[in-house]
Each structure stands twice: as C-alpha cells, then as structure tokens.
DRENPA-3360 file (N, C-alpha, C; in nm, 2 decimals, always signed):
BEGIN
1 = FTISVLAL = -8.05/+11.27/+3.49/-8.03/+11.39/+3.43/-8.03/+11.39/+3.28 ~ -7.98/+11.28/+3.22/-7.96/+11.29/+3.07/-8.11/+11.28/+3.01 ~ -8.19/+11.18/+3.06/-8.31/+11.19/+3.00/-8.40/+11.30/+3.02 ~ -8.39/+11.36/+3.14/-8.46/+11.48/+3.16/-8.42/+11.59/+3.07 ~ -8.29/+11.61/+3.05/-8.24/+11.72/+2.96/-8.28/+11.69/+2.81 ~ -8.27/+11.56/+2.78/-8.32/+11.52/+2.64/-8.45/+11.55/+2.61 ~ -8.55/+11.51/+2.72/-8.68/+11.55/+2.70/-8.72/+11.70/+2.69 ~ -8.63/+11.77/+2.77/-8.64/+11.92/+2.77/-8.60/+11.98/+2.64;
9 = AFGFGAFF = -8.49/+11.91/+2.59/-8.44/+11.97/+2.46/-8.54/+11.94/+2.35 ~ -8.59/+11.82/+2.34/-8.68/+11.78/+2.24/-8.81/+11.88/+2.25 ~ -8.86/+11.88/+2.37/-8.98/+11.97/+2.40/-8.95/+12.11/+2.36 ~ -8.85/+12.17/+2.41/-8.83/+12.31/+2.38/-8.80/+12.33/+2.23 ~ -8.74/+12.25/+2.16/-8.71/+12.26/+2.02/-8.84/+12.27/+1.94 ~ -8.93/+12.17/+1.98/-9.06/+12.17/+1.91/-9.14/+12.30/+1.96 ~ -9.13/+12.33/+2.08/-9.21/+12.45/+2.14/-9.17/+12.58/+2.07 ~ -9.03/+12.60/+2.06/-8.98/+12.72/+1.99/-9.01/+12.72/+1.85;
17 = GSIVLIPQ = -8.99/+12.60/+1.78/-9.02/+12.59/+1.63/-9.17/+12.64/+1.60 ~ -9.27/+12.60/+1.69/-9.41/+12.65/+1.67/-9.42/+12.80/+1.71 ~ -9.35/+12.85/+1.81/-9.36/+12.98/+1.84/-9.30/+13.08/+1.72 ~ -9.20/+13.03/+1.65/-9.13/+13.11/+1.55/-9.23/+13.11/+1.43 ~ -9.29/+12.99/+1.40/-9.37/+12.96/+1.27/-9.50/+13.04/+1.27 ~ -9.57/+13.04/+1.39/-9.69/+13.09/+1.39/-9.71/+13.23/+1.35 ~ -9.64/+13.33/+1.41/-9.65/+13.47/+1.37/-9.61/+13.49/+1.22 ~ -9.51/+13.42/+1.17/-9.48/+13.43/+1.03/-9.60/+13.39/+0.94;
25 = WLQINLGY = -9.66/+13.27/+0.98/-9.78/+13.23/+0.90/-9.89/+13.32/+0.90 ~ -9.91/+13.38/+1.02/-10.02/+13.47/+1.04/-9.99/+13.61/+0.95 ~ -9.88/+13.64/+0.94/-9.84/+13.78/+0.88/-9.85/+13.76/+0.72 ~ -9.78/+13.65/+0.69/-9.76/+13.62/+0.54/-9.89/+13.58/+0.48 ~ -9.96/+13.49/+0.55/-10.07/+13.42/+0.48/-10.21/+13.48/+0.51 ~ -10.23/+13.53/+0.64/-10.36/+13.58/+0.67/-10.36/+13.73/+0.68 ~ -10.25/+13.79/+0.66/-10.25/+13.94/+0.66/-10.25/+14.01/+0.79 ~ -10.22/+13.94/+0.90/-10.21/+13.99/+1.03/-10.10/+14.10/+1.03;
33 = TATWAGYL = -10.12/+14.20/+1.11/-10.01/+14.29/+1.13/-9.93/+14.22/+1.24 ~ -9.80/+14.28/+1.27/-9.71/+14.22/+1.37/-9.78/+14.25/+1.50 ~ -9.85/+14.35/+1.52/-9.92/+14.37/+1.64/-10.02/+14.26/+1.68 ~ -10.11/+14.24/+1.58/-10.21/+14.15/+1.60/-10.17/+14.01/+1.61 ~ -10.05/+13.97/+1.54/-9.99/+13.84/+1.55/-9.93/+13.83/+1.69 ~ -9.88/+13.94/+1.74/-9.83/+13.95/+1.88/-9.94/+13.92/+1.99 ~ -10.05/+13.99/+1.96/-10.17/+13.98/+2.05/-10.21/+13.83/+2.05 ~ -10.21/+13.77/+1.94/-10.26/+13.63/+1.94/-10.17/+13.54/+2.00;
41 = TATMGFGS = -10.04/+13.54/+1.98/-9.94/+13.44/+2.05/-9.94/+13.49/+2.20 ~ -9.96/+13.62/+2.23/-9.94/+13.65/+2.37/-10.05/+13.59/+2.46 ~ -10.16/+13.54/+2.39/-10.27/+13.48/+2.47/-10.22/+13.36/+2.56 ~ -10.10/+13.30/+2.52/-10.04/+13.19/+2.59/-10.00/+13.23/+2.73 ~ -9.97/+13.36/+2.75/-9.92/+13.40/+2.87/-10.01/+13.39/+3.00 ~ -10.14/+13.39/+2.97/-10.23/+13.40/+3.07/-10.24/+13.27/+3.15 ~ -10.25/+13.16/+3.08/-10.25/+13.02/+3.14/-10.11/+13.00/+3.21 ~ -10.00/+13.04/+3.16/-9.87/+13.02/+3.22/-9.86/+13.08/+3.35;
49 = LAMSPIVA = -9.91/+13.21/+3.35/-9.90/+13.30/+3.49/-9.99/+13.23/+3.60 ~ -10.11/+13.17/+3.53/-10.20/+13.12/+3.64/-10.16/+12.97/+3.70 ~ -10.09/+12.90/+3.61/-10.06/+12.76/+3.65/-9.92/+12.74/+3.70 ~ -9.84/+12.84/+3.69/-9.70/+12.83/+3.74/-9.68/+12.80/+3.89 ~ -9.75/+12.89/+3.99/-9.75/+12.85/+4.12/-9.82/+12.72/+4.16 ~ -9.93/+12.69/+4.08/-10.00/+12.56/+4.11/-9.92/+12.45/+4.08 ~ -9.85/+12.45/+3.96/-9.76/+12.33/+3.93/-9.65/+12.32/+4.03 ~ -9.57/+12.42/+4.07/-9.47/+12.42/+4.17/-9.52/+12.35/+4.29;
57 = KLATKYDQ = -9.63/+12.37/+4.33/-9.69/+12.30/+4.45/-9.72/+12.15/+4.42 ~ -9.78/+12.12/+4.30/-9.81/+11.99/+4.27/-9.68/+11.92/+4.25 ~ -9.56/+11.98/+4.21/-9.45/+11.89/+4.19/-9.39/+11.85/+4.33 ~ -9.44/+11.91/+4.44/-9.39/+11.86/+4.58/-9.48/+11.74/+4.63 ~ -9.59/+11.70/+4.56/-9.68/+11.61/+4.60/-9.70/+11.49/+4.51 ~ -9.66/+11.51/+4.39/-9.70/+11.40/+4.28/-9.56/+11.38/+4.20 ~ -9.58/+11.26/+4.14/-9.47/+11.21/+4.05/-9.44/+11.32/+3.94 ~ -9.32/+11.37/+3.94/-9.29/+11.48/+3.85/-9.28/+11.42/+3.70;
65 = RALASFGL = -9.26/+11.29/+3.68/-9.26/+11.24/+3.56/-9.41/+11.24/+3.50 ~ -9.50/+11.22/+3.58/-9.64/+11.23/+3.53/-9.68/+11.37/+3.49 ~ -9.63/+11.47/+3.58/-9.66/+11.61/+3.54/-9.60/+11.65/+3.42 ~ -9.47/+11.61/+3.39/-9.39/+11.65/+3.27/-9.46/+11.58/+3.15 ~ -9.49/+11.45/+3.17/-9.55/+11.38/+3.06/-9.69/+11.43/+3.03 ~ -9.77/+11.47/+3.12/-9.90/+11.54/+3.10/-9.88/+11.67/+3.02 ~ -9.79/+11.76/+3.07/-9.76/+11.88/+3.00/-9.72/+11.87/+2.86 ~ -9.63/+11.77/+2.83/-9.58/+11.76/+2.69/-9.69/+11.69/+2.60;
73 = SILGGVTL = -9.77/+11.60/+2.67/-9.89/+11.55/+2.60/-9.99/+11.65/+2.55 ~ -10.02/+11.75/+2.65/-10.11/+11.85/+2.61/-10.06/+11.95/+2.50 ~ -9.92/+11.97/+2.51/-9.86/+12.05/+2.41/-9.87/+11.98/+2.28 ~ -9.85/+11.85/+2.27/-9.86/+11.77/+2.14/-10.00/+11.78/+2.10 ~ -10.10/+11.77/+2.19/-10.25/+11.78/+2.15/-10.27/+11.92/+2.08 ~ -10.23/+12.03/+2.15/-10.26/+12.16/+2.09/-10.19/+12.18/+1.97 ~ -10.06/+12.13/+1.95/-10.00/+12.14/+1.82/-10.07/+12.07/+1.71 ~ -10.13/+11.94/+1.75/-10.19/+11.87/+1.66/-10.33/+11.95/+1.60;
81 = MRSFWTTD = -10.39/+12.02/+1.71/-10.50/+12.10/+1.67/-10.46/+12.22/+1.56 ~ -10.34/+12.26/+1.57/-10.30/+12.36/+1.47/-10.27/+12.29/+1.33 ~ -10.25/+12.17/+1.32/-10.24/+12.10/+1.20/-10.36/+12.09/+1.12 ~ -10.47/+12.14/+1.18/-10.60/+12.15/+1.10/-10.64/+12.30/+1.07 ~ -10.55/+12.38/+1.10/-10.58/+12.53/+1.06/-10.61/+12.54/+0.92 ~ -10.70/+12.64/+0.89/-10.73/+12.67/+0.75/-10.71/+12.82/+0.73 ~ -10.71/+12.87/+0.60/-10.69/+13.01/+0.56/-10.80/+13.10/+0.62 ~ -10.92/+13.04/+0.64/-11.03/+13.12/+0.69/-11.06/+13.11/+0.83;
89 = ADFFALAL = -10.97/+13.06/+0.91/-10.99/+13.04/+1.05/-10.99/+13.19/+1.11 ~ -11.08/+13.20/+1.23/-11.11/+13.32/+1.29/-11.01/+13.33/+1.39 ~ -11.01/+13.46/+1.46/-10.91/+13.48/+1.57/-10.92/+13.38/+1.69 ~ -11.04/+13.35/+1.73/-11.06/+13.26/+1.85/-11.01/+13.12/+1.80 ~ -11.03/+13.07/+1.68/-10.99/+12.94/+1.64/-10.84/+12.92/+1.65 ~ -10.77/+13.05/+1.61/-10.62/+13.05/+1.62/-10.58/+13.06/+1.76 ~ -10.65/+13.14/+1.84/-10.60/+13.16/+1.98/-10.62/+13.06/+2.07 ~ -10.72/+12.97/+2.05/-10.75/+12.86/+2.14/-10.64/+12.77/+2.18;
97 = PQILQGFA = -10.58/+12.72/+2.07/-10.46/+12.64/+2.11/-10.35/+12.71/+2.18 ~ -10.34/+12.84/+2.17/-10.24/+12.92/+2.24/-10.28/+12.93/+2.37 ~ -10.41/+12.95/+2.41/-10.44/+12.96/+2.55/-10.43/+12.83/+2.63 ~ -10.46/+12.71/+2.55/-10.44/+12.58/+2.61/-10.30/+12.54/+2.64 ~ -10.21/+12.59/+2.53/-10.07/+12.57/+2.56/-10.01/+12.65/+2.66 ~ -10.07/+12.77/+2.69/-10.02/+12.83/+2.82/-10.04/+12.76/+2.94 ~ -10.16/+12.69/+2.95/-10.19/+12.62/+3.07/-10.08/+12.49/+3.08 ~ -10.04/+12.43/+2.98/-9.95/+12.33/+2.97/-9.80/+12.36/+2.98;
105 = VPFFFIPL = -9.76/+12.46/+2.95/-9.62/+12.50/+2.95/-9.55/+12.49/+3.10 ~ -9.62/+12.53/+3.20/-9.55/+12.51/+3.33/-9.53/+12.36/+3.37 ~ -9.63/+12.27/+3.33/-9.62/+12.14/+3.35/-9.50/+12.08/+3.28 ~ -9.46/+12.13/+3.17/-9.35/+12.10/+3.10/-9.22/+12.15/+3.16 ~ -9.20/+12.27/+3.18/-9.08/+12.33/+3.22/-9.03/+12.30/+3.37 ~ -9.14/+12.32/+3.45/-9.09/+12.31/+3.60/-9.06/+12.18/+3.64 ~ -9.14/+12.07/+3.62/-9.09/+11.94/+3.65/-8.97/+11.88/+3.60 ~ -8.95/+11.91/+3.47/-8.83/+11.86/+3.40/-8.70/+11.93/+3.46;
113 = SNMALSSV = -8.72/+12.06/+3.49/-8.60/+12.13/+3.54/-8.57/+12.08/+3.68 ~ -8.67/+12.06/+3.76/-8.66/+12.02/+3.89/-8.60/+11.87/+3.88 ~ -8.64/+11.79/+3.79/-8.59/+11.64/+3.79/-8.44/+11.64/+3.75 ~ -8.41/+11.72/+3.66/-8.27/+11.73/+3.61/-8.18/+11.78/+3.71 ~ -8.21/+11.89/+3.78/-8.12/+11.94/+3.89/-8.12/+11.85/+4.02 ~ -8.24/+11.78/+4.05/-8.23/+11.71/+4.17/-8.17/+11.57/+4.15 ~ -8.11/+11.54/+4.03/-8.06/+11.41/+4.01/-7.90/+11.41/+4.01 ~ -7.86/+11.55/+4.04/-7.70/+11.56/+4.05/-7.68/+11.60/+4.19;
121 = LPHEIASA = -7.54/+11.59/+4.22/-7.49/+11.62/+4.36/-7.49/+11.77/+4.38 ~ -7.51/+11.81/+4.49/-7.51/+11.96/+4.52/-7.41/+12.04/+4.46 ~ -7.28/+11.98/+4.46/-7.16/+12.07/+4.41/-7.17/+12.07/+4.25 ~ -7.25/+11.99/+4.19/-7.26/+11.98/+4.05/-7.38/+12.06/+3.98 ~ -7.47/+12.12/+4.08/-7.58/+12.19/+4.03/-7.55/+12.29/+3.94 ~ -7.46/+12.38/+3.97/-7.42/+12.50/+3.88/-7.38/+12.45/+3.74 ~ -7.30/+12.34/+3.74/-7.25/+12.29/+3.61/-7.37/+12.24/+3.53 ~ -7.45/+12.17/+3.60/-7.57/+12.09/+3.55/-7.66/+12.20/+3.49;
129 = AGLMNFLR = -7.70/+12.31/+3.57/-7.78/+12.41/+3.52/-7.72/+12.48/+3.40 ~ -7.61/+12.50/+3.39/-7.55/+12.57/+3.28/-7.56/+12.48/+3.15 ~ -7.52/+12.35/+3.18/-7.53/+12.25/+3.06/-7.68/+12.24/+3.01 ~ -7.78/+12.24/+3.12/-7.92/+12.23/+3.07/-7.96/+12.35/+3.00 ~ -7.92/+12.47/+3.03/-7.97/+12.60/+2.98/-7.91/+12.60/+2.84 ~ -7.78/+12.56/+2.82/-7.71/+12.56/+2.69/-7.79/+12.47/+2.59 ~ -7.80/+12.35/+2.63/-7.88/+12.25/+2.55/-8.02/+12.30/+2.52 ~ -8.09/+12.35/+2.61/-8.23/+12.40/+2.58/-8.22/+12.51/+2.48;
137 = TMAGAIGA = -8.12/+12.61/+2.49/-8.12/+12.72/+2.40/-8.08/+12.67/+2.26 ~ -7.99/+12.58/+2.25/-7.95/+12.52/+2.13/-8.05/+12.45/+2.06 ~ -8.12/+12.37/+2.14/-8.24/+12.29/+2.08/-8.36/+12.39/+2.03 ~ -8.37/+12.50/+2.10/-8.47/+12.60/+2.05/-8.42/+12.66/+1.91 ~ -8.30/+12.69/+1.90/-8.25/+12.74/+1.78/-8.25/+12.65/+1.66 ~ -8.22/+12.53/+1.69/-8.23/+12.41/+1.59/-8.36/+12.39/+1.55 ~ -8.46/+12.38/+1.65/-8.60/+12.36/+1.62/-8.66/+12.46/+1.53 ~ -8.63/+12.60/+1.56/-8.68/+12.70/+1.48/-8.63/+12.69/+1.34;
145 = SIAVTIWD = -8.50/+12.68/+1.32/-8.43/+12.67/+1.20/-8.49/+12.56/+1.11 ~ -8.50/+12.45/+1.17/-8.55/+12.33/+1.10/-8.70/+12.35/+1.06 ~ -8.78/+12.41/+1.15/-8.92/+12.42/+1.11/-8.93/+12.52/+1.00 ~ -8.86/+12.63/+1.00/-8.88/+12.73/+0.90/-8.83/+12.68/+0.77 ~ -8.71/+12.60/+0.78/-8.66/+12.54/+0.65/-8.75/+12.44/+0.58 ~ -8.81/+12.35/+0.67/-8.90/+12.26/+0.61/-9.04/+12.31/+0.55 ~ -9.07/+12.43/+0.64/-9.19/+12.50/+0.59/-9.17/+12.56/+0.45 ~ -9.06/+12.61/+0.43/-9.03/+12.68/+0.29/-9.02/+12.57/+0.20;
153 = DHTKVARS = -8.96/+12.46/+0.22/-8.93/+12.35/+0.12/-9.06/+12.28/+0.08 ~ -9.14/+12.25/+0.19/-9.26/+12.18/+0.17/-9.37/+12.27/+0.10 ~ -9.36/+12.39/+0.12/-9.45/+12.49/+0.05/-9.43/+12.47/-0.11 ~ -9.31/+12.46/-0.14/-9.28/+12.45/-0.28/-9.34/+12.31/-0.34 ~ -9.32/+12.21/-0.26/-9.39/+12.08/-0.29/-9.53/+12.07/-0.30 ~ -9.60/+12.14/-0.20/-9.74/+12.15/-0.19/-9.80/+12.24/-0.31 ~ -9.73/+12.34/-0.35/-9.77/+12.43/-0.47/-9.77/+12.35/-0.58 ~ -9.64/+12.28/-0.61/-9.63/+12.20/-0.73/-9.73/+12.09/-0.75;
161 = EMVGSLHT = -9.78/+12.03/-0.64/-9.88/+11.93/-0.64/-10.02/+11.99/-0.68 ~ -10.05/+12.09/-0.61/-10.17/+12.17/-0.65/-10.17/+12.21/-0.79 ~ -10.07/+12.27/-0.83/-10.06/+12.33/-0.97/-10.08/+12.22/-1.08 ~ -10.03/+12.10/-1.03/-10.04/+11.98/-1.13/-10.17/+11.93/-1.14 ~ -10.28/+11.96/-1.04/-10.41/+11.90/-1.04/-10.51/+12.01/-1.08 ~ -10.46/+12.13/-1.10/-10.56/+12.24/-1.11/-10.61/+12.25/-1.25 ~ -10.74/+12.28/-1.27/-10.80/+12.32/-1.41/-10.86/+12.46/-1.38 ~ -10.77/+12.55/-1.44/-10.80/+12.70/-1.41/-10.89/+12.76/-1.50;
169 = DQTQSVLM = -10.94/+12.69/-1.62/-10.99/+12.76/-1.74/-11.13/+12.81/-1.69 ~ -11.21/+12.72/-1.62/-11.34/+12.78/-1.59/-11.34/+12.89/-1.48 ~ -11.25/+12.88/-1.39/-11.23/+12.99/-1.28/-11.18/+13.11/-1.35 ~ -11.09/+13.10/-1.43/-11.03/+13.22/-1.50/-11.14/+13.29/-1.59 ~ -11.22/+13.21/-1.65/-11.33/+13.26/-1.73/-11.44/+13.34/-1.64 ~ -11.47/+13.29/-1.53/-11.57/+13.35/-1.43/-11.50/+13.49/-1.38 ~ -11.37/+13.49/-1.35/-11.30/+13.60/-1.30/-11.29/+13.70/-1.41 ~ -11.29/+13.67/-1.53/-11.27/+13.77/-1.64/-11.41/+13.83/-1.66;
177 = QQGMSAEG = -11.52/+13.74/-1.64/-11.66/+13.79/-1.66/-11.68/+13.90/-1.55 ~ -11.62/+13.89/-1.44/-11.63/+14.00/-1.34/-11.55/+14.11/-1.36 ~ -11.47/+14.13/-1.46/-11.40/+14.25/-1.49/-11.23/+14.23/-1.49 ~ -11.19/+14.11/-1.46/-11.05/+14.09/-1.45/-10.99/+14.07/-1.58 ~ -10.86/+14.11/-1.60/-10.79/+14.07/-1.73/-10.76/+13.93/-1.72 ~ -10.71/+13.88/-1.83/-10.67/+13.73/-1.82/-10.55/+13.72/-1.74 ~ -10.45/+13.80/-1.75/-10.34/+13.81/-1.66/-10.36/+13.82/-1.49 ~ -10.46/+13.91/-1.48/-10.50/+13.94/-1.34/-10.58/+13.83/-1.28;
185 = ALGYISSL = -10.65/+13.74/-1.37/-10.73/+13.63/-1.31/-10.62/+13.52/-1.29 ~ -10.53/+13.51/-1.36/-10.42/+13.41/-1.33/-10.34/+13.44/-1.22 ~ -10.31/+13.57/-1.20/-10.25/+13.61/-1.09/-10.32/+13.59/-0.95 ~ -10.45/+13.62/-0.96/-10.53/+13.59/-0.84/-10.54/+13.44/-0.81 ~ -10.55/+13.36/-0.91/-10.56/+13.22/-0.88/-10.43/+13.17/-0.82 ~ -10.31/+13.24/-0.88/-10.18/+13.19/-0.83/-10.16/+13.23/-0.69 ~ -10.22/+13.35/-0.64/-10.21/+13.40/-0.50/-10.28/+13.31/-0.40 ~ -10.40/+13.26/-0.45/-10.48/+13.16/-0.37/-10.40/+13.03/-0.35;
193 = VDKEALTL = -10.34/+12.98/-0.46/-10.26/+12.86/-0.45/-10.14/+12.88/-0.36 ~ -10.08/+12.98/-0.37/-9.97/+13.02/-0.27/-10.00/+13.01/-0.13 ~ -10.13/+13.08/-0.10/-10.18/+13.08/+0.04/-10.20/+12.95/+0.08 ~ -10.27/+12.86/+0.00/-10.31/+12.73/+0.04/-10.19/+12.65/+0.05 ~ -10.08/+12.65/-0.02/-9.96/+12.58/-0.02/-9.89/+12.62/+0.11 ~ -9.88/+12.74/+0.15/-9.83/+12.78/+0.28/-9.89/+12.73/+0.40 ~ -10.02/+12.72/+0.38/-10.10/+12.66/+0.50/-10.09/+12.50/+0.51 ~ -10.09/+12.45/+0.39/-10.07/+12.29/+0.39/-9.93/+12.27/+0.45;
201 = SANYIFLI = -9.83/+12.34/+0.42/-9.69/+12.32/+0.47/-9.69/+12.35/+0.61 ~ -9.75/+12.45/+0.66/-9.75/+12.48/+0.81/-9.83/+12.36/+0.89 ~ -9.94/+12.31/+0.84/-10.00/+12.21/+0.89/-9.91/+12.09/+0.90 ~ -9.84/+12.07/+0.80/-9.74/+11.94/+0.80/-9.64/+11.96/+0.91 ~ -9.58/+12.08/+0.93/-9.50/+12.11/+1.03/-9.56/+12.09/+1.16 ~ -9.66/+12.15/+1.19/-9.73/+12.12/+1.32/-9.75/+11.98/+1.35 ~ -9.78/+11.89/+1.25/-9.80/+11.75/+1.27/-9.66/+11.69/+1.32 ~ -9.55/+11.73/+1.25/-9.43/+11.67/+1.30/-9.39/+11.72/+1.44;
209 = LALVFLFA = -9.42/+11.85/+1.47/-9.39/+11.90/+1.60/-9.48/+11.83/+1.70 ~ -9.59/+11.80/+1.68/-9.67/+11.72/+1.77/-9.62/+11.58/+1.80 ~ -9.57/+11.53/+1.70/-9.50/+11.39/+1.72/-9.38/+11.40/+1.81 ~ -9.31/+11.52/+1.79/-9.19/+11.54/+1.88/-9.23/+11.55/+2.02 ~ -9.33/+11.63/+2.04/-9.38/+11.65/+2.18/-9.42/+11.51/+2.24 ~ -9.49/+11.43/+2.17/-9.53/+11.31/+2.22/-9.41/+11.21/+2.24 ~ -9.32/+11.21/+2.16/-9.20/+11.14/+2.19/-9.12/+11.20/+2.31 ~ -9.12/+11.32/+2.34/-9.05/+11.36/+2.46/-9.15/+11.32/+2.58;
217 = ASIIWLCP = -9.27/+11.33/+2.57/-9.36/+11.28/+2.68/-9.34/+11.13/+2.71 ~ -9.30/+11.05/+2.61/-9.29/+10.91/+2.63/-9.15/+10.88/+2.70 ~ -9.04/+10.94/+2.65/-8.90/+10.91/+2.69/-8.88/+10.96/+2.84 ~ -8.97/+11.05/+2.89/-8.95/+11.10/+3.02/-8.97/+10.98/+3.13 ~ -9.05/+10.87/+3.08/-9.07/+10.76/+3.17/-8.95/+10.66/+3.18 ~ -8.84/+10.69/+3.11/-8.73/+10.61/+3.12/-8.64/+10.66/+3.25 ~ -8.68/+10.78/+3.30/-8.61/+10.83/+3.42/-8.66/+10.74/+3.54 ~ -8.57/+10.72/+3.64/-8.61/+10.66/+3.76/-8.71/+10.74/+3.84;
225 = KPKIGAGG = -8.79/+10.70/+3.92/-8.89/+10.77/+3.98/-8.82/+10.86/+4.09 ~ -8.84/+11.00/+4.07/-8.79/+11.08/+4.16/-8.87/+11.09/+4.30 ~ -8.80/+11.12/+4.40/-8.86/+11.13/+4.52/-8.95/+11.24/+4.54 ~ -9.08/+11.22/+4.59/-9.18/+11.33/+4.59/-9.12/+11.44/+4.68 ~ -9.13/+11.56/+4.61/-9.08/+11.68/+4.68/-8.94/+11.70/+4.65 ~ -8.87/+11.62/+4.57/-8.73/+11.66/+4.55/-8.72/+11.75/+4.44 ~ -8.62/+11.84/+4.45/-8.61/+11.95/+4.36/-8.46/+12.00/+4.38 ~ -8.41/+12.06/+4.28/-8.26/+12.09/+4.28/-8.26/+12.24/+4.26;
233 = GGHAH = -8.37/+12.32/+4.29/-8.37/+12.46/+4.27/-8.40/+12.50/+4.13 ~ -8.47/+12.41/+4.06/-8.48/+12.44/+3.91/-8.60/+12.56/+3.89 ~ -8.59/+12.63/+3.78/-8.68/+12.73/+3.75/-8.74/+12.71/+3.63 ~ -8.87/+12.77/+3.60/-8.95/+12.75/+3.49/-8.88/+12.82/+3.36 ~ -8.78/+12.91/+3.38/-8.73/+12.98/+3.27/-8.58/+12.93/+3.26;
% end
C-alpha cells in the first residue's frame, strides 16, 4: 500500500505540475487564448476515454506493476518530449505529447489504485481510499506550486544568462533601419529574450518532471507481486 500510494503521489504531482504549467506557457509565451490553450490540453481526453476500459481488462490478466510502470514510463517519455519545445512550435507539435499522454494516463491511475486498495483488509478499504485520495490531492497541489515557482525562478536565471552573452548592437541597428526607434528596438529584443527565457525555463521543468515520472515507474517494482485479477474496487479518478 505504501509503495503504491507513494508512486501515485509522485506521478500525480508531476502530472498535475505539467497540466498547470502548459496552459500558462501557451498563453503567456505563444499568445494562445484561454480557449485554444484548453483545446490543446483537452486532446489528452481522447486517449484516456479509449484506453480506460481496455486497461481495466488488462489489469485482471497481467501484472499490475508492469502496467503501472509502463504508464509512468510513457508519461516520462512524453514529458521529456516537451522539454524540446520551442517558441515556433505548431499546434500539432504541442498537441502530440498531450495525445500520447492521454493513452498512458489509465495505465498509471487504474493499476496503482487497484494495487493500493487490494493490499489492505476489507474493513480498511474506506480509510485506505480516503488516505490515498488525500495524498494524491496534496501531491498535485505541491507539484503544481513547485513547478510554477521553479519556472518563475529559473526564467530569471535564464534571462540573466542570455542578457550576459547578447551583443545587441547589430540587431538594434537592423531594426532601426526598418523604422524602429532605438528604444523600440531594445524593447523588441527584450521581449524576444523574455520569450526564450520562459521557454528554456519550461523545458527545464519538463525535464525534472520526466525524471520524477521515471522515478515513480521504478519504485513501483518494490511492491510485492499482486495476484492477477486482484482489485480493491479502485477507480481511475
């Protein structure tokens, strides 16, 4: 029970951290409206809806540790894909990790919930479910707050490093030849630096979250092998 809940907490913390960060980055950096940012993140739902009944059946036939580890590894992989995002990425490039993540989410939630609840006595299931949901919710809140905090802090670091290595004279001269004022050219360069700093910081966060997913995928193997078909009435939500 302890290992299952820990893996669930780490995985959900990383999952929720990315879910909170992505729309903010899309709106602040790429100019997406809240509606289009929602459309992009919602693409994850298609895979989840398709795979949930399939994973529920697989959980009765195969080692649930393998299913959970597979799901967490896929989540780590798609989060690693996000660490290569750039400011000129198109909608499909941004949506592809979301779509793949949707297929992986049921492999993550359903087996871990089943393993946790099947490892306790019948009269302990209600208390175990309450504790599991509390820790999952708390992990999500912690993951989101840490991700956003590190994003903000690392943006300042990335901007400082870029500013220290920039030579703006030539670029400013070209922009002024195109009709910009000196102040306007510097402001334009500054906005580009801000966008790149935000993106580099987001990539850094996604790399950290990918490692958290892979860590959760590995610790699940510390659980004793569950009986095939064992389940304590766990749910995907």
